C-alpha positions, -999 to 999 in steps of 0.1 A, spaced: 14 -189 -175 27 -193 -139 12 -222 -119 -3 -237 -151 5 -272 -161 -11 -269 -195 9 -267 -227 6 -234 -246 2 -234 -283 11 -197 -285 -19 -187 -305 -17 -151 -291 17 -145 -307 2 -145 -342 -19 -114 -334 0 -100 -305 6 -64 -318 -31 -60 -326 -42 -76 -294 -20 -55 -272 -30 -23 -290 -67 -31 -287 -63 -37 -250 -47 -3 -246 -76 13 -264 -101 -4 -240 -80 6 -210 -83 42 -221 -121 40 -220 -121 49 -183 -144 77 -172 -141 104 -146 -166 87 -123 -154 52 -130 -156 39 -94 -170 4 -101 -149 -26 -90 -151 -41 -125 -152 -21 -157 -141 -28 -193 -110 -7 -186 -101 -27 -156 -109 -60 -173 -85 -50 -202 -58 -43 -176 -62 -77 -161 -63 -93 -196 -30 -76 -204 -15 -88 -172 -25 -124 -179 -12 -121 -215 21 -108 -202 24 -138 -180 19 -160 -210 40 -142 -236 64 -122 -215 90 -102 -234 69 -99 -266 41 -82 -247 63 -58 -227 82 -47 -258 50 -37 -275 36 -21 -243 68 -1 -237 62 18 -269 27 28 -257 39 36 -222 69 57 -233 49 77 -257 19 84 -235 27 84 -198 30 122 -200 1 126 -224 -21 157 -222 -51 133 -225 -56 120 -190 -73 88 -203 -43 79 -224 -20 87 -195 -41 65 -172 -40 36 -197 -2 39 -199 2 37 -161 -21 7 -159 -2 -9 -188 30 -5 -169 14 -23 -139 1 -51 -161 36 -58 -174 54 -64 -141 51 -102 -141 62 -125 -169 89 -106 -188 126 -109 -181 137 -86 -152 162 -69 -175 132 -54 -193 110 -48 -162 134 -31 -138 145 -2 -161 108 5 -167 100 6 -130 130 28 -122 119 53 -149 84 52 -135 96 61 -100 114 92 -114 80 107 -125 58 91 -98 57 123 -78 44 142 -108 17 115 -115 6 115 -79 -1 152 -81 -19 151 -114 -50 172 -119 -71 141 -126 -82 118 -98 -81 86 -119 -45 92 -129 -36 98 -92 -53 66 -81 -37 46 -110 -2 59 -100 -7 51 -63 -21 17 -70 8 9 -94 33 18 -67 14 -4 -42 14 -33 -67 52 -28 -74 58 -30 -37 40 -63 -36 55 -81 -66 89 -64 -68 98 -56 -32 136 -59 -38 133 -31 -64 116 -7 -41 142 -11 -13 170 -2 -38 189 27 -23 180 49 -53 143 42 -51 136 37 -14 138 75 -6 113 82 -33 90 55 -20 93 69 15 84 104 4 55 91 -16 40 70 11 43 98 37 26 122 14 -2 98 3 -12 91 40 -27 126 40 -45 123 6 -79 109 -3 -91 75 11 -81 55 -20 -45 68 -20 -43 63 18 -54 27 13 -28 22 -14 0 37 8 -9 16 38 -8 -15 17 26 -6 4 39 1 39 26 -32 52 45 -50 24 78 -32 27 83 -25 64 96 -61 72 123 -56 46 132 -20 54 135 -27 92 150 -62 92 169 -68 125 202 -71 107 198 -39 86 221 -9 92 195 19 92 202 52 76 190 85 91 163 87 65 148 53 75 146 63 111 129 96 103 106 78 80 95 54 108 87 83 131 67 102 105 48 71 93 40 61 128 26 96 136 4 95 104 -9 60 111 -17 69 147 -38 98 134 -56 75 108 -65 49 134 -81 75 158 -118 68 160 -125 105 159 -108 108 125 -137 114 100 -120 92 74 -121 62 97 -158 65 103 -167 71 66 -143 45 51 -140 13 72 -115 -1 47 -91 27 55 -94 19 92 -86 -18 85 -55 -12 63 -42 16 86 -44 -6 116 -27 -34 97 1 -11 86 4 2 122 8 -34 136 34 -42 109 53 -11 116 54 -15 154 62 -52 151 94 -43 132 102 -13 153 140 -7 152 160 -2 184 166 34 173 128 40 176 121 20 207 112 52 227 84 58 201 71 23 207 67 30 245 48 62 238 25 45 213 17 18 238 5 44 263 -15 61 236 -32 28 226 -40 21 263 -55 56 267 -77 51 236 -89 17 249 -96 31 283 -117 59 269 -137 36 247 -143 12 276 -158 38 298 -176 58 270 -213 62 274 -217 60 236 -237 30 225 -214 1 214 -218 4 177 -201 -20 154 -176 7 145 -166 12 181 -163 -26 187 -142 -31 156 -119 -3 167 -116 -19 202 -106 -51 185 -80 -35 163 -66 -16 193 -63 -48 213 -45 -65 184 -22 -35 179 -15 -34 217 -6 -71 217 19 -67 188 36 -39 206 38 -56 239 56 -85 223 83 -60 213 87 -45 248 119 -56 266 113 -78 297 129 -52 320 104 -26 309 71 -45 309 64 -36 345 61 0 335 29 -7 316 16 -40 330 -7 -25 356 -23 -2 330 -27 -31 306 -45 -53 331 -67 -24 343 -79 -16 308 -85 -52 299 -106 -57 330 -127 -27 320 -132 -41 285 -143 -74 299 -169 -57 321 -186 -39 292 -218 -58 283 
């Protein structure tokens, strides 16, 4: 296992086929209303992930049989288990086994994200989010990146869980997509504009999702800060417009007669952090265009008891 100094005796290898098959059975025990943070199904997924870290290729070879046979199953529970099995096999095996599996998954990801079953949709969006965290170089592959862009754009208008997964993926990949030395394609520039617009909407305090799901507000602001921090020159004009919008939101909150609830104060904090990250991207010759407004809004915020 990674980061483990102990010496393995490889006891699991003796019963590996039965063990992996049994874990798949438990993973398929998920229910329609399975919203708990820790369930037998989720515990089995984590157990398979740790087992894969220990035994690597032997586990993924067994898992691939289950995944290939069941990822399009008519039984949503089996389909869910195959998606989660794929996610549990990303770390440990040789890349020559993992990467083809991931590429095949992205070819049907759109179908899985539109599945009739909520648990399947959540499993698919979480798996893509996890892939973007542990296999970033795979997601920015020219054949996969457009699929990821389409997925993340779509999921930002879905239910709160899928929105959270999409924001997490965006936060992970934006620094790689918009590295300063990258030659951007037209699709990447359009993607920036669309994602920026969606995140601006998600971070609006009047958005019902923001008030009902604080975790969405947090990840959306984090994604917005990451996106604007890596704003490419081609999208600089959008950065200037967004600064003015953030200032306007802060100004309205600072003079609002609404009682300073924790939600309002948290939103102010996030807006200030986002504004700070964007101001660091403004060219010195342009800062004077917004400096007066920035100081005025900050003074108003400081005067609020």
